[in-house]
C-alpha positions as CSV (number, residue, x, y, z in Angstrom):
1,M,28.1,-79.9,-26.8
2,K,30.6,-80.3,-29.6
3,K,33.2,-77.7,-30.2
4,P,32.8,-75.9,-33.5
5,V,35.2,-77.1,-36.2
6,I,37.7,-74.4,-37.1
7,K,38.1,-74.1,-40.9
8,M,41.7,-73.8,-42.0
9,G,42.9,-72.6,-45.3
10,S,46.4,-72.5,-46.7
11,V,49.1,-70.3,-45.2
12,D,50.2,-67.0,-46.9
13,F,52.7,-68.6,-49.2
14,V,54.5,-65.3,-50.0
15,L,55.1,-64.6,-46.3
16,F,56.2,-68.2,-45.7
17,C,58.8,-68.0,-48.5
18,T,59.9,-64.5,-47.3
19,I,60.5,-65.9,-43.8
20,L,62.5,-68.9,-45.0
21,L,64.6,-66.6,-47.3
22,L,65.4,-64.3,-44.3
23,V,66.4,-67.3,-42.2
24,T,68.6,-68.7,-45.1
25,V,70.3,-65.4,-45.5
26,G,70.9,-65.3,-41.8
27,V,72.5,-68.7,-41.6
28,I,74.7,-68.0,-44.5
29,M,75.8,-64.6,-43.3
30,V,76.4,-65.7,-39.7
31,Y,78.8,-68.3,-41.1
32,S,80.5,-65.7,-43.4
33,A,80.7,-63.0,-40.7
34,S,81.9,-65.3,-37.9
35,S,84.2,-67.7,-39.7
36,Y,87.4,-65.7,-39.2
37,T,87.0,-64.9,-35.5
38,S,85.6,-68.3,-34.7
39,F,88.5,-70.0,-36.5
40,F,91.1,-68.2,-34.3
41,G,89.0,-67.9,-31.2
42,K,87.2,-71.3,-31.2
43,Q,89.6,-73.2,-33.5
44,D,86.6,-74.0,-35.6
45,S,85.5,-71.7,-38.4
46,M,82.0,-73.3,-38.4
47,F,81.4,-72.9,-34.6
48,F,78.7,-70.3,-34.9
49,L,77.3,-71.7,-38.1
50,K,76.6,-75.1,-36.4
51,K,74.8,-73.4,-33.5
52,Q,72.8,-71.0,-35.7
53,A,71.9,-73.8,-38.1
54,L,70.7,-76.0,-35.2
55,W,68.6,-73.1,-33.8
56,A,67.2,-72.5,-37.3
57,V,66.1,-76.1,-37.6
58,I,64.5,-76.0,-34.1
59,G,62.8,-72.7,-34.9
60,I,61.4,-73.9,-38.2
61,I,60.0,-77.1,-36.5
62,A,58.5,-74.8,-33.8
63,M,57.0,-72.6,-36.5
64,F,55.4,-75.6,-38.2
65,F,53.9,-76.5,-34.8
66,T,52.4,-73.1,-34.2
67,I,51.2,-72.9,-37.8
68,K,48.9,-75.8,-36.9
69,L,48.0,-74.5,-33.5
70,D,44.9,-72.3,-33.3
71,Y,46.0,-68.8,-32.4
72,H,43.0,-68.4,-30.1
73,L,44.9,-70.7,-27.6
74,V,47.2,-67.7,-27.1
75,K,44.3,-65.6,-25.9
76,K,43.1,-68.4,-23.7
77,H,46.4,-68.8,-21.9
78,I,47.6,-65.2,-21.9
79,A,47.5,-64.9,-18.1
80,L,49.7,-68.0,-17.6
81,L,52.1,-66.7,-20.3
82,M,52.4,-63.4,-18.5
83,I,53.1,-65.0,-15.1
84,V,55.7,-67.3,-16.5
85,T,57.4,-64.6,-18.5
86,T,57.5,-62.3,-15.5
87,A,59.1,-65.0,-13.5
88,L,61.7,-65.6,-16.2
89,L,62.5,-61.9,-16.4
90,L,63.2,-62.0,-12.6
91,V,65.2,-65.2,-12.7
92,V,67.9,-63.7,-14.9
93,F,69.1,-61.6,-11.9
94,A,70.1,-64.8,-10.1
95,F,72.9,-65.2,-12.5
96,P,76.2,-63.3,-13.0
97,A,76.2,-60.4,-15.4
98,N,77.7,-60.9,-18.9
99,K,79.4,-57.8,-20.3
100,G,77.6,-55.7,-17.8
101,A,74.1,-57.0,-18.6
102,Q,71.9,-59.7,-17.0
103,R,69.7,-60.8,-19.9
104,W,70.3,-64.6,-20.1
105,I,69.4,-67.7,-18.2
106,P,72.2,-70.3,-18.7
107,L,70.8,-73.7,-19.5
108,G,74.2,-75.5,-20.0
109,F,73.8,-76.3,-23.7
110,A,72.4,-72.8,-24.4
111,S,71.1,-69.6,-22.9
112,L,67.5,-68.4,-22.7
113,Q,66.8,-64.7,-23.2
114,P,63.4,-64.0,-21.6
115,S,63.1,-60.5,-23.2
116,E,62.6,-62.2,-26.5
117,I,59.4,-63.9,-25.1
118,A,58.3,-60.7,-23.3
119,K,57.8,-58.6,-26.4
120,Y,55.4,-61.1,-27.9
121,V,53.6,-61.7,-24.6
122,V,52.9,-58.0,-24.4
123,V,51.6,-58.1,-27.9
124,A,49.2,-61.0,-27.1
125,Y,47.9,-59.3,-23.9
126,T,47.4,-56.0,-25.7
127,A,45.5,-57.7,-28.6
128,K,43.2,-59.6,-26.2
129,S,42.5,-56.6,-24.0
130,L,41.8,-54.2,-27.0
131,E,39.3,-56.7,-28.4
132,N,37.5,-56.9,-25.1
133,K,37.6,-53.1,-24.6
134,G,36.1,-52.2,-28.0
135,E,35.1,-48.5,-28.3
136,N,36.1,-47.8,-24.7
137,V,39.7,-47.6,-26.0
138,K,38.9,-44.0,-26.9
139,S,38.9,-43.2,-23.1
140,F,42.2,-41.9,-21.8
141,F,42.4,-43.4,-18.4
142,Y,40.3,-46.5,-18.9
143,G,41.1,-46.9,-22.6
144,I,44.9,-46.7,-23.0
145,I,46.6,-46.1,-19.6
146,P,46.3,-49.8,-18.5
147,Y,48.2,-50.9,-21.6
148,F,51.1,-48.5,-20.9
149,I,51.1,-49.7,-17.2
150,V,51.4,-53.4,-18.2
151,S,53.8,-52.8,-21.1
152,G,55.7,-50.4,-18.8
153,I,56.2,-53.1,-16.2
154,F,57.6,-55.6,-18.7
155,A,59.7,-52.8,-20.3
156,A,61.0,-51.8,-16.8
157,L,62.1,-55.4,-16.1
158,V,63.8,-55.6,-19.4
159,L,65.4,-52.3,-18.8
160,A,66.7,-53.5,-15.4
161,E,68.6,-56.2,-17.4
162,K,70.4,-53.4,-19.2
163,N,68.4,-53.9,-22.4
164,L,67.1,-50.4,-23.3
165,S,66.7,-51.4,-27.0
166,I,64.1,-54.3,-26.4
167,A,62.4,-52.2,-23.7
168,S,62.0,-49.5,-26.4
169,V,60.6,-52.0,-28.9
170,I,58.0,-53.1,-26.4
171,M,56.8,-49.5,-25.8
172,I,56.9,-48.6,-29.5
173,V,54.9,-51.7,-30.5
174,T,52.3,-51.0,-27.7
175,I,51.8,-47.5,-29.2
176,I,51.3,-48.9,-32.7
177,M,48.8,-51.5,-31.5
178,V,46.8,-49.1,-29.4
179,F,46.7,-46.7,-32.3
180,V,45.4,-49.4,-34.6
181,G,43.0,-50.5,-31.9
182,G,41.2,-47.1,-32.2
183,S,42.5,-44.8,-29.6
184,K,42.5,-41.1,-30.0
185,I,45.6,-39.6,-31.6
186,S,45.8,-36.8,-29.1
187,H,45.9,-39.3,-26.3
188,L,48.7,-41.3,-28.0
189,V,50.7,-38.1,-28.7
190,S,50.6,-37.3,-25.0
191,L,51.7,-40.7,-23.9
192,A,54.3,-41.0,-26.7
193,S,55.8,-37.7,-25.4
194,V,56.0,-39.1,-21.9
195,V,57.6,-42.3,-23.2
196,G,60.1,-40.1,-25.1
197,V,61.0,-38.0,-22.1
198,L,61.5,-41.2,-20.0
199,G,63.7,-42.6,-22.7
200,V,65.8,-39.5,-22.6
201,I,66.0,-39.7,-18.8
202,F,67.1,-43.4,-19.0
203,I,69.8,-42.4,-21.5
204,L,71.1,-39.5,-19.3
205,I,71.3,-41.6,-16.1
206,E,73.6,-44.2,-17.8
207,P,76.9,-42.7,-18.9
208,Y,77.5,-45.3,-21.6
209,R,74.1,-44.5,-23.2
210,L,74.8,-40.8,-23.1
211,D,78.2,-41.5,-24.7
212,R,76.6,-43.4,-27.5
213,L,74.1,-40.6,-28.1
214,L,76.7,-37.8,-28.2
215,N,79.2,-40.0,-30.2
216,F,76.5,-40.8,-32.8
217,R,76.6,-37.1,-34.0
218,N,80.3,-37.3,-34.7
219,P,81.9,-40.8,-34.3
220,W,85.2,-39.5,-35.7
221,A,85.7,-37.3,-32.6
222,D,86.6,-40.5,-30.7
223,A,87.4,-42.9,-33.5
224,R,89.5,-45.3,-31.4
225,D,87.0,-45.8,-28.7
226,K,83.3,-44.8,-28.6
227,G,83.0,-44.1,-32.3
228,Y,85.0,-47.2,-33.4
229,Q,82.2,-49.6,-34.0
230,L,80.1,-47.2,-36.1
231,I,83.1,-46.1,-38.2
232,Q,84.0,-49.7,-38.9
233,S,80.4,-50.4,-39.9
234,L,80.4,-47.4,-42.3
235,L,83.7,-48.5,-43.8
236,A,82.3,-52.0,-44.4
237,L,79.2,-50.6,-46.1
238,G,81.3,-48.2,-48.2
239,S,83.8,-50.9,-49.2
240,G,81.0,-53.1,-50.6
241,G,80.0,-50.7,-53.4
242,I,77.3,-51.9,-55.7
243,T,78.0,-55.6,-56.0
244,G,80.1,-56.3,-52.9
245,L,83.4,-58.0,-52.4
246,G,81.9,-61.5,-52.5
247,I,80.6,-63.9,-49.9
248,G,83.3,-64.6,-47.3
249,Q,85.6,-61.8,-48.5
250,S,84.8,-59.2,-45.8
251,R,87.8,-57.5,-44.3
252,Q,86.0,-55.7,-41.5
253,K,85.0,-59.0,-39.9
254,C,88.7,-59.7,-39.2
255,Y,88.7,-58.3,-35.7
256,Y,87.7,-54.8,-36.9
257,I,84.0,-55.0,-36.1
258,P,83.5,-56.6,-32.7
259,E,81.3,-59.7,-33.0
260,P,80.3,-59.0,-36.6
261,H,77.8,-61.9,-36.6
262,N,75.6,-60.1,-34.1
263,D,74.0,-56.7,-34.2
264,F,76.3,-55.4,-37.0
265,I,75.8,-58.2,-39.4
266,F,74.0,-55.9,-41.9
267,S,77.3,-54.1,-42.4
268,I,79.0,-57.3,-43.4
269,I,76.1,-58.0,-45.8
270,G,76.8,-54.6,-47.3
271,E,80.5,-55.3,-47.6
272,E,80.2,-58.7,-49.1
273,M,77.0,-58.4,-51.1
274,G,77.1,-54.6,-51.8
275,F,74.2,-52.3,-52.4
276,I,72.4,-55.1,-54.3
277,G,72.6,-57.4,-51.2
278,T,71.4,-54.9,-48.7
279,T,68.6,-53.8,-51.0
280,F,67.5,-57.4,-51.3
281,V,67.4,-57.8,-47.5
282,V,65.5,-54.5,-47.0
283,L,63.0,-55.6,-49.8
284,L,62.4,-58.9,-47.9
285,F,61.5,-57.0,-44.8
286,I,59.2,-54.7,-46.8
287,I,57.4,-57.7,-48.3
288,F,57.2,-59.1,-44.8
289,V,55.4,-56.0,-43.5
290,W,53.1,-55.9,-46.5
291,R,52.0,-59.5,-46.0
292,G,51.7,-58.9,-42.3
293,I,49.4,-56.0,-42.9
294,K,47.4,-58.0,-45.4
295,I,46.9,-60.8,-42.9
296,A,45.8,-58.3,-40.2
297,M,43.2,-56.7,-42.6
298,E,41.8,-60.1,-43.6
299,A,41.8,-61.7,-40.1
300,K,38.4,-63.2,-39.2
301,D,38.3,-61.4,-35.8
302,T,39.6,-58.4,-33.9
303,F,42.0,-60.4,-31.8
304,G,43.6,-62.0,-34.9
305,S,43.9,-58.7,-36.6
306,L,45.5,-56.9,-33.7
307,L,47.8,-59.9,-33.0
308,A,49.0,-59.9,-36.6
309,V,49.6,-56.1,-36.3
310,G,51.7,-56.6,-33.1
311,I,53.8,-59.5,-34.4
312,T,54.5,-57.7,-37.7
313,S,55.4,-54.5,-35.8
314,V,57.9,-56.3,-33.5
315,V,59.9,-57.5,-36.5
316,A,59.5,-54.3,-38.5
317,V,60.5,-52.0,-35.6
318,Q,63.6,-54.2,-34.8
319,A,64.7,-54.3,-38.4
320,L,64.2,-50.6,-38.8
321,I,66.2,-49.8,-35.7
322,N,69.0,-52.2,-36.5
323,I,69.5,-51.0,-40.1
324,A,69.3,-47.4,-38.9
325,V,72.0,-48.0,-36.3
326,V,74.3,-49.8,-38.7
327,T,74.0,-47.1,-41.3
328,G,74.7,-44.3,-38.7
329,S,71.1,-43.0,-38.8
330,M,70.6,-43.3,-35.1
331,P,72.7,-43.9,-32.0
332,V,74.2,-47.4,-31.5
333,T,71.9,-49.7,-29.6
334,G,71.9,-53.5,-29.3
335,V,68.9,-54.6,-31.4
336,P,69.5,-57.8,-33.4
337,L,68.4,-57.9,-37.0
338,P,65.4,-60.4,-36.9
339,F,66.1,-63.8,-38.5
340,I,69.6,-62.8,-39.5
341,S,71.7,-61.8,-36.5
342,Y,73.2,-64.7,-34.5
343,G,71.2,-65.7,-31.5
344,G,69.2,-68.8,-30.6
345,S,66.5,-67.3,-28.4
346,S,65.8,-64.5,-30.8
347,L,65.6,-66.9,-33.8
348,V,63.4,-69.6,-32.2
349,F,60.9,-67.2,-30.6
350,N,60.7,-65.1,-33.7
351,L,59.9,-68.2,-35.8
352,M,57.3,-69.4,-33.3
353,A,55.6,-66.0,-33.6
354,M,55.8,-66.4,-37.4
355,G,53.9,-69.6,-37.0
356,V,51.2,-67.8,-35.1
357,L,51.0,-65.1,-37.8
358,L,50.8,-67.8,-40.5
359,N,48.0,-69.5,-38.5
360,I,46.1,-66.2,-38.6
361,S,46.5,-66.2,-42.4
362,R,45.0,-69.8,-42.5
363,Q,41.9,-68.6,-40.7
364,S,41.3,-65.4,-42.6
365,A,37.8,-64.1,-43.4
366,N,38.3,-65.3,-47.0
367,V,38.6,-69.0,-46.0
């Protein structure tokens, strides 16, 4: 018996252009934010630019591959993906800690961060299971508890790597997906409360997390130590004004903000491109969320719809947390700005997920 031919349409062009714009902004700003420190630290002002540009090219190639790959293959191989991801999350503990955290697997030429894979694997598992469960999702114990057990296991492994931020993203996205999947709000409120309480406990048991939480309320109380990074971020944003100082003209990147090309790159965007530049970046993420929701609503099946919701939510939640941290709206936590912050694993796996999202748009109900 012949397999049915899958009819493919064109990708969501607006989303495709938005993703490429975000990656372009990221490559440019990684260079601008890192040029000073890499010149003096690496004797090459383009050190981080070369690496980020290489990962961007690899990621875009991977995205084009997954655009052409039927997204239903993810559902078919989800068990294997979960086993491999779990193994990778455990392998990181075989390597020495880096700055107090064990998040990476050194590969010689680069490092692999399994937590970047885990968040999308949890999304795929949840989408598949919710499709199979149907109306039974309204049940508390059978309907939604299993999702929080599975996502909780992955989040716990990520948390053990000293990565509370990505563990939180996994749990938040799970709540969003289960809500969209049709669970009762009362059930979700109960579980969200439990997740919130656990989050507070995990903050309290780690002194550095508690320090961040307390310092967030008044960073100037310890301006030279615990509040230093946030204060420098706010100075950068304030210095940019409306139009910014100009690309490459940041002062805070000159050893004031530690590793400005990573989690606090949004503050450098604010300093160099001003309110106009930051608004442009935020607008790109808003367009991304809009197109992601549109794709989810037009998907031809429940799995595609929920998968689109999950992928969109991962990027949206990370962007929201990162921008909130940089602007002093929430305690400092290490969540990179998707597509823009420096990091090979994050960029490549995010772009692969974008290919899956674009593939869902190719197979929409309107095709």
